[in-house]
N, CA, C and O atoms as a MOPAC input file, in Angstrom:
PM7 MOZYME 1SCF
protein

 N   -128.79400 1   -71.48300 1    60.35400 1
 C   -129.35000 1   -71.08900 1    59.07800 1
 C   -130.76600 1   -71.62300 1    58.96900 1
 O   -131.04200 1   -72.77500 1    59.30400 1
 N   -131.63300 1   -70.78800 1    58.50700 1
 C   -133.02700 1   -71.18400 1    58.33000 1
 C   -133.24800 1   -71.59500 1    56.88100 1
 O   -132.79600 1   -70.92400 1    55.95300 1
 N   -133.94400 1   -72.69800 1    56.70800 1
 C   -134.26500 1   -73.15900 1    55.36300 1
 C   -135.54000 1   -72.46000 1    54.90100 1
 O   -136.56600 1   -72.49600 1    55.57900 1
 N   -135.45800 1   -71.84300 1    53.77000 1
 C   -136.64800 1   -71.16800 1    53.25000 1
 C   -137.14000 1   -71.91100 1    52.01600 1
 O   -136.35000 1   -72.34100 1    51.17600 1
 N   -138.44100 1   -72.05200 1    51.92300 1
 C   -139.02000 1   -72.65700 1    50.73700 1
 C   -139.22100 1   -74.15300 1    50.82800 1
 O   -139.91900 1   -74.71600 1    49.98500 1
 N   -138.64700 1   -74.82200 1    51.80500 1
 C   -138.81300 1   -76.26900 1    51.87200 1
 C   -140.14000 1   -76.64500 1    52.49600 1
 O   -140.76100 1   -77.62600 1    52.08700 1
 N   -140.58500 1   -75.88100 1    53.48000 1
 C   -141.83500 1   -76.20100 1    54.15000 1
 C   -142.99800 1   -75.34200 1    53.65100 1
 O   -144.14800 1   -75.57900 1    54.02200 1
 N   -142.70700 1   -74.35800 1    52.81900 1
 C   -143.75300 1   -73.47900 1    52.33200 1
 C   -144.40500 1   -74.09200 1    51.09400 1
 O   -143.73000 1   -74.68500 1    50.25200 1
 N   -145.71400 1   -73.94200 1    50.99700 1
 C   -146.42400 1   -74.41800 1    49.82200 1
 C   -146.29800 1   -73.38800 1    48.70600 1
 O   -146.23500 1   -72.18500 1    48.95800 1
 N   -146.26300 1   -73.87500 1    47.48100 1
 C   -146.23800 1   -72.96000 1    46.34500 1
 C   -147.61600 1   -72.32800 1    46.20500 1
 O   -148.63400 1   -73.02000 1    46.20900 1
 N   -147.63500 1   -71.02300 1    46.08400 1
 C   -148.89700 1   -70.30500 1    45.99500 1
 C   -149.26500 1   -70.17300 1    44.51900 1
 O   -148.49500 1   -69.64300 1    43.71700 1
 N   -150.47200 1   -70.67300 1    44.17200 1
 C   -150.94100 1   -70.55800 1    42.79500 1
 C   -151.57200 1   -69.19200 1    42.60100 1
 O   -152.21500 1   -68.66000 1    43.50600 1
 N   -151.38300 1   -68.62300 1    41.40700 1
 C   -152.09000 1   -67.37000 1    41.13300 1
 C   -153.59300 1   -67.62200 1    41.06300 1
 O   -154.02500 1   -68.76200 1    40.89600 1
 N   -154.37700 1   -66.58100 1    41.18600 1
 C   -155.82200 1   -66.79100 1    41.19100 1
 C   -156.30100 1   -67.29500 1    39.83100 1
 O   -155.55000 1   -67.30700 1    38.85600 1
 N   -157.55100 1   -67.70500 1    39.78800 1
 C   -158.07800 1   -68.38600 1    38.60900 1
 C   -158.10800 1   -67.46700 1    37.39200 1
 O   -157.89600 1   -67.93600 1    36.27400 1
 N   -158.36400 1   -66.18300 1    37.57400 1
 C   -158.43300 1   -65.27000 1    36.43800 1
 C   -157.05800 1   -65.04400 1    35.81300 1
 O   -156.94900 1   -64.91100 1    34.59400 1
 N   -156.02100 1   -65.00100 1    36.62400 1
 C   -154.66600 1   -64.85700 1    36.09600 1
 C   -154.27500 1   -66.11400 1    35.32300 1
 O   -153.63200 1   -66.03100 1    34.27700 1
 N   -154.66600 1   -67.27700 1    35.84000 1
 C   -154.34900 1   -68.53400 1    35.13700 1
 C   -155.08500 1   -68.62200 1    33.81200 1
 O   -154.50800 1   -69.06400 1    32.81800 1
 N   -156.35300 1   -68.20900 1    33.77600 1
 C   -157.10800 1   -68.22600 1    32.51900 1
 C   -156.48000 1   -67.26300 1    31.51600 1
 O   -156.33500 1   -67.59200 1    30.33800 1
 N   -156.10900 1   -66.07000 1    31.98800 1
 C   -155.46400 1   -65.10300 1    31.10500 1
 C   -154.15400 1   -65.62200 1    30.55000 1
 O   -153.85700 1   -65.42900 1    29.37000 1
 N   -153.36200 1   -66.28100 1    31.39200 1
 C   -152.09600 1   -66.85900 1    30.94800 1
 C   -152.34000 1   -67.96100 1    29.91900 1
 O   -151.61400 1   -68.07000 1    28.93100 1
 N   -153.36800 1   -68.77700 1    30.16100 1
 C   -153.71000 1   -69.85400 1    29.22900 1
 C   -154.08700 1   -69.28600 1    27.86100 1
 O   -153.62700 1   -69.78800 1    26.83600 1
 N   -154.91000 1   -68.25400 1    27.83800 1
 C   -155.31800 1   -67.63900 1    26.56800 1
 C   -154.12100 1   -67.00200 1    25.87300 1
 O   -153.99900 1   -67.08900 1    24.65100 1
 N   -153.24500 1   -66.36800 1    26.62900 1
 C   -152.03500 1   -65.77000 1    26.04500 1
 C   -151.15900 1   -66.83900 1    25.40500 1
 O   -150.61300 1   -66.62600 1    24.32200 1
 N   -151.01700 1   -67.99300 1    26.06700 1
 C   -150.21500 1   -69.07000 1    25.51800 1
 C   -150.85300 1   -69.64800 1    24.25700 1
 O   -150.14300 1   -70.02800 1    23.32600 1
 N   -152.18600 1   -69.71800 1    24.21500 1
 C   -152.87800 1   -70.19200 1    23.01800 1
 C   -152.59400 1   -69.26000 1    21.84500 1
 O   -152.28600 1   -69.71100 1    20.74200 1
 N   -152.70000 1   -67.96400 1    22.09000 1
 C   -152.45600 1   -66.98400 1    21.02800 1
 C   -151.01200 1   -67.07100 1    20.55400 1
 O   -150.75600 1   -66.99500 1    19.35200 1
 N   -150.07000 1   -67.22800 1    21.46900 1
 C   -148.65700 1   -67.35900 1    21.09100 1
 C   -148.42800 1   -68.58600 1    20.22200 1
 O   -147.65500 1   -68.53100 1    19.26500 1
 N   -149.08900 1   -69.69100 1    20.54300 1
 C   -148.92600 1   -70.90600 1    19.74400 1
 C   -149.58600 1   -70.76300 1    18.37500 1
 O   -149.06000 1   -71.25800 1    17.37800 1
 N   -150.74300 1   -70.08400 1    18.32100 1
 C   -151.42600 1   -69.90600 1    17.03800 1
 C   -150.61700 1   -69.02300 1    16.09100 1
 O   -150.74100 1   -69.15200 1    14.87300 1
 N   -149.79500 1   -68.13200 1    16.62900 1
 C   -148.94200 1   -67.30500 1    15.77500 1
 C   -147.86300 1   -68.14100 1    15.08300 1
 O   -147.33000 1   -67.72600 1    14.05400 1
 N   -147.53700 1   -69.30300 1    15.63100 1
 C   -146.50200 1   -70.16000 1    15.05800 1
 C   -147.03700 1   -71.03900 1    13.92800 1
 O   -146.25600 1   -71.65000 1    13.19800 1
 N   -148.35300 1   -71.10700 1    13.77800 1
 C   -148.96000 1   -71.98900 1    12.78300 1
 C   -148.68100 1   -71.45700 1    11.38900 1
 O   -148.83000 1   -70.26400 1    11.12500 1
 N   -148.27300 1   -72.35200 1    10.50100 1
 C   -148.00700 1   -71.98500 1     9.12100 1
 C   -149.15700 1   -72.50700 1     8.26800 1
 O   -149.42500 1   -73.70800 1     8.25300 1
 N   -149.83100 1   -71.61500 1     7.56600 1
 C   -150.94800 1   -71.99900 1     6.71500 1
 C   -150.40300 1   -72.52600 1     5.39300 1
 O   -149.55700 1   -71.88000 1     4.77400 1
 N   -150.87700 1   -73.69500 1     4.95300 1
 C   -150.37400 1   -74.23600 1     3.68500 1
 C   -150.88700 1   -73.41300 1     2.49700 1
 O   -151.94000 1   -72.77900 1     2.56100 1
 N   -150.11000 1   -73.44600 1     1.42300 1
 C   -150.55500 1   -72.78800 1     0.20000 1
 C   -151.66900 1   -73.61400 1    -0.42400 1
 O   -151.91100 1   -74.74700 1    -0.00800 1
 N   -152.34000 1   -73.06300 1    -1.40500 1
 C   -153.44100 1   -73.76800 1    -2.06900 1
 C   -152.92100 1   -75.04200 1    -2.74900 1
 O   -153.59200 1   -76.07400 1    -2.73600 1
 N   -151.74100 1   -74.96500 1    -3.33100 1
 C   -151.15500 1   -76.13100 1    -4.00900 1
 C   -150.83700 1   -77.23800 1    -3.00200 1
 O   -151.13900 1   -78.40700 1    -3.24200 1
 N   -150.22600 1   -76.86400 1    -1.87500 1
 C   -149.91300 1   -77.85300 1    -0.83700 1
 C   -151.19000 1   -78.48000 1    -0.28000 1
 O   -151.25600 1   -79.69100 1    -0.07300 1
 N   -152.19200 1   -77.65400 1    -0.04400 1
 C   -153.45200 1   -78.14900 1     0.47600 1
 C   -154.09500 1   -79.12600 1    -0.48500 1
 O   -154.61900 1   -80.15500 1    -0.05800 1
 N   -154.06700 1   -78.82400 1    -1.77900 1
 C   -154.63700 1   -79.71900 1    -2.78000 1
 C   -153.91700 1   -81.06200 1    -2.79600 1
 O   -154.56100 1   -82.11100 1    -2.77100 1
 N   -152.58700 1   -81.03800 1    -2.83600 1
 C   -151.84500 1   -82.29800 1    -2.93300 1
 C   -151.93900 1   -83.12400 1    -1.65300 1
 O   -151.98900 1   -84.35300 1    -1.72100 1
 N   -151.96500 1   -82.47500 1    -0.48700 1
 C   -152.14300 1   -83.23600 1     0.75400 1
 C   -153.53400 1   -83.84100 1     0.81100 1
 O   -153.69700 1   -84.97600 1     1.25800 1
 N   -154.53800 1   -83.09900 1     0.36500 1
 C   -155.90200 1   -83.62900 1     0.33400 1
 C   -155.99400 1   -84.80000 1    -0.63100 1
 O   -156.64900 1   -85.79900 1    -0.33700 1
 N   -155.34300 1   -84.68400 1    -1.77800 1
 C   -155.32200 1   -85.77300 1    -2.75600 1
 C   -154.64100 1   -87.01100 1    -2.18100 1
 O   -155.11200 1   -88.13100 1    -2.37900 1
 N   -153.54400 1   -86.81100 1    -1.47500 1
 C   -152.83300 1   -87.93800 1    -0.86400 1
 C   -153.71200 1   -88.63400 1     0.17300 1
 O   -153.73700 1   -89.86300 1     0.23900 1
 N   -154.42900 1   -87.86000 1     0.97600 1
 C   -155.32100 1   -88.44800 1     1.98100 1
 C   -156.44700 1   -89.20700 1     1.29500 1
 O   -156.79500 1   -90.30900 1     1.72000 1
 N   -157.01700 1   -88.63800 1     0.24600 1
 C   -158.11100 1   -89.28400 1    -0.48500 1
 C   -157.65300 1   -90.61800 1    -1.07800 1
 O   -158.36400 1   -91.61700 1    -0.97500 1
 N   -156.47800 1   -90.63800 1    -1.69100 1
 C   -155.95200 1   -91.87700 1    -2.27400 1
 C   -155.68500 1   -92.91000 1    -1.18200 1
 O   -155.98800 1   -94.08900 1    -1.36200 1
 N   -155.12600 1   -92.48300 1    -0.06400 1
 C   -154.85100 1   -93.39900 1     1.04300 1
 C   -156.13800 1   -94.00600 1     1.58100 1
 O   -156.18700 1   -95.20100 1     1.87000 1
 N   -157.18700 1   -93.18900 1     1.71900 1
 C   -158.47000 1   -93.69100 1     2.20800 1
 C   -159.05400 1   -94.68500 1     1.20600 1
 O   -159.60100 1   -95.71300 1     1.60500 1
 N   -158.94500 1   -94.39200 1    -0.07900 1
 C   -159.44100 1   -95.33000 1    -1.09300 1
 C   -158.69300 1   -96.66600 1    -1.02200 1
 O   -159.30500 1   -97.72800 1    -1.13500 1
 N   -157.37800 1   -96.61100 1    -0.83400 1
 C   -156.60200 1   -97.85300 1    -0.72600 1
 C   -157.01500 1   -98.65700 1     0.51100 1
 O   -157.14800 1   -99.87900 1     0.44500 1
 N   -157.21500 1   -97.97300 1     1.62500 1
 C   -157.65100 1   -98.68700 1     2.82700 1
 C   -159.04800 1   -99.26900 1     2.65600 1
 O   -159.32700 1  -100.36400 1     3.14400 1
 N   -159.93200 1   -98.54300 1     1.96600 1
 C   -161.27200 1   -99.07100 1     1.70300 1
 C   -161.19200 1  -100.32400 1     0.84600 1
 O   -161.90200 1  -101.29600 1     1.10200 1
 N   -160.32700 1  -100.31000 1    -0.17700 1
 C   -160.16500 1  -101.47900 1    -1.03700 1
 C   -159.60500 1  -102.65800 1    -0.23700 1
 O   -160.04300 1  -103.79400 1    -0.41800 1
 N   -158.64900 1  -102.39300 1     0.63800 1
 C   -158.06900 1  -103.44400 1     1.46100 1
 C   -159.11400 1  -104.06700 1     2.38400 1
 O   -159.22500 1  -105.29000 1     2.46600 1
 N   -159.87400 1  -103.22500 1     3.07500 1
 C   -160.88100 1  -103.72900 1     4.00700 1
 C   -161.98100 1  -104.47300 1     3.25200 1
 O   -162.45300 1  -105.51100 1     3.71500 1
 N   -162.39300 1  -103.95500 1     2.09800 1
 C   -163.41500 1  -104.62800 1     1.29100 1
 C   -162.91100 1  -105.99400 1     0.82500 1
 O   -163.63800 1  -106.98500 1     0.89500 1
 N   -161.67600 1  -106.04100 1     0.35600 1
 C   -161.10000 1  -107.31800 1    -0.07800 1
 C   -161.01700 1  -108.31600 1     1.06900 1
 O   -161.32200 1  -109.49500 1     0.89100 1
 N   -160.60500 1  -107.84800 1     2.24400 1
 C   -160.53700 1  -108.74600 1     3.39500 1
 C   -161.92800 1  -109.21700 1     3.80400 1
 O   -162.10800 1  -110.37300 1     4.18900 1
 N   -162.91300 1  -108.32200 1     3.72100 1
 C   -164.27900 1  -108.68200 1     4.08600 1
 C   -164.81500 1  -109.76900 1     3.15700 1
 O   -165.34700 1  -110.78000 1     3.61500 1
 N   -164.67000 1  -109.55500 1     1.85400 1
 C   -165.14300 1  -110.56600 1     0.90600 1
 C   -164.36200 1  -111.86400 1     1.03800 1
 O   -164.94700 1  -112.94700 1     1.02200 1
 N   -163.04000 1  -111.76100 1     1.16900 1
 C   -162.21400 1  -112.95400 1     1.28400 1
 C   -162.51700 1  -113.76400 1     2.53000 1
 O   -162.65600 1  -114.98500 1     2.45600 1
 N   -162.62100 1  -113.10500 1     3.66800 1
 C   -162.92100 1  -113.81100 1     4.90600 1
 C   -164.35400 1  -114.33400 1     4.90700 1
 O   -164.63800 1  -115.38400 1     5.48300 1
 N   -165.26400 1  -113.58800 1     4.25300 1
 C   -166.64500 1  -114.07800 1     4.12800 1
 C   -166.70100 1  -115.35300 1     3.30500 1
 O   -167.38800 1  -116.30400 1     3.67900 1
 N   -165.98500 1  -115.38100 1     2.18700 1
 C   -165.93500 1  -116.59000 1     1.34900 1
 C   -165.27400 1  -117.74400 1     2.10800 1
 O   -165.71900 1  -118.88800 1     2.00900 1
 N   -164.21600 1  -117.44700 1     2.86300 1
 C   -163.53900 1  -118.48000 1     3.62900 1
 C   -164.47300 1  -119.04300 1     4.70200 1
 O   -164.50300 1  -120.25400 1     4.92500 1
 N   -165.22500 1  -118.18000 1     5.35700 1
 C   -166.16700 1  -118.61900 1     6.38500 1
 C   -167.26300 1  -119.49200 1     5.77800 1
 O   -167.62400 1  -120.52700 1     6.33700 1
 N   -167.78900 1  -119.06400 1     4.62600 1
 C   -168.81200 1  -119.88100 1     3.96100 1
 C   -168.22800 1  -121.21900 1     3.49900 1
 O   -168.90500 1  -122.24700 1     3.53300 1
 N   -166.97200 1  -121.19500 1     3.07100 1
 C   -166.33000 1  -122.44400 1     2.64800 1
 C   -166.12100 1  -123.40700 1     3.81500 1
 O   -166.24500 1  -124.62100 1     3.65000 1
 N   -165.81000 1  -122.87700 1     4.97600 1
 C   -165.56200 1  -123.74200 1     6.13300 1
 C   -166.86500 1  -124.20300 1     6.76900 1
 O   -167.03000 1  -125.39100 1     7.04700 1
 N   -167.79000 1  -123.28100 1     7.00200 1
 C   -168.98900 1  -123.62400 1     7.76600 1
 C   -170.23100 1  -123.79900 1     6.90300 1
 O   -171.24200 1  -124.29100 1     7.40400 1
 N   -170.20100 1  -123.41900 1     5.63000 1
 C   -171.42300 1  -123.46100 1     4.83500 1
 C   -171.39700 1  -124.57300 1     3.89900 1
 O   -172.34900 1  -124.76500 1     3.14300 1

């Protein structure tokens, strides 16, 4: 019995076929995307804005606190 496929290299399709397949897969994935409604978009944007404000307050508080601590120790 002869073994087929064990010593043979897999042949890749040419570059144009691969590019075409890649673009086809991109289009197929983009069809699955669900666009949010205006209400969902507003509330998600609001949630992100509030989260960023909270992180800014946290970082600002840490900056001032650590700055005061540094001045207290070394100044």
